[in-house]
N, C-alpha and C positions, 0 to 999 in steps of 0.2 A: 646134574652136579651143581650144588649151590656155590655161590661166590665165596671166597675166603673172607673172613671177618677182619676188619682193620681197626685197630685201636685208635682212639682220638689222637694220642700223641704221635702216631705214625702218619697222620695226615699232613700234607704240605701246608705251609703257612700261607695265608691269604689275608690281605688287609681289610677287605670288605666283600660282602656277598655280591654275587653277580646274578642278575635276574634269571639266567639260564642254568645256574647251579642246581644240582639235584640234592634234595634232602631225603635220605632213606631212613625209614623208621621200621623197626621190627618189634612185634608184640605177639606173644603166644603163637609163634610159628608163622605168622603172617608178615610179609614184607610189603611195604608200601613206599612209593617214591613220588615226590612232587617237586616241581621247580620252586625256587625261592619266589619267583614272580607270582605263581599261583597261591602260595601261602600268604603273601602280602596283599594280593588283590581281593581274595574272597572276604576277609574281615573288613577291608576298606570299603568294598561295595556295600556290605551290610550296614556298616556304620554310616556311610554317606546317605543311603536310603532312609535310615532312621532319622538322621539329622535334618534332612530336607523335607520330611513329612510334616506338613503344617497342620494337618487335622488328624485327630484320633491316634496320635503317637502314644499317648499314655492316658489312662483313665485318671480323672481328677482325684479319685480316692488313692491313687498310687503316688501322688506328688505330696511330699511333706510340706507343712507350713508351720510357722511359729505362731502359737496362740498369743493374742494380745487383747486387751480390753476393747470392746466387749466380746471379741471372738475367742472361743475356748477350744475350737477344733484343732487337731494336729495335722489335718490333711486338707487339700484344697476343696474337695467335694463337701466335706463337713462345714467348712467356713462359708462356701457359697450357699449352702442350705441355711446356715444361720443368718446370712445377709438377706436372703430371700424372705425368711420368716420375719425378720425385723422390719423389712420394707413393707411387707403385707400388713403387719401390725400398725406401722406408722400411717399407711394409707387409710386403714380403717379408722384410726383416730382422727385423721384430717376430715374424712367423710362425716364422722359423727359431729365434729365441730361445725362443719358447714351446714349440717342439717339442723343444728340447734337454733332456737329462736333468738 
């Protein structure tokens, strides 16, 4: 026998959630329950892991950047490529000047 449904307005008043409170969700005949603590810990752990990752958290192509003279790219990867190309060109010019009589 399934538990009787309780409407939201029939629930007792509570000023704040307690970590041991259960949240029950029903969808397409499936009933799931989790504690408030579990619901808040899972996203927090994922976010903390993401924020504290200092390498390879995002590809440079996924990070937007504002274009500005002489950089025209709109993401970090494109701008780094433009900087690298400009530096390579500059070094080639310097080498040519140094080799000139």
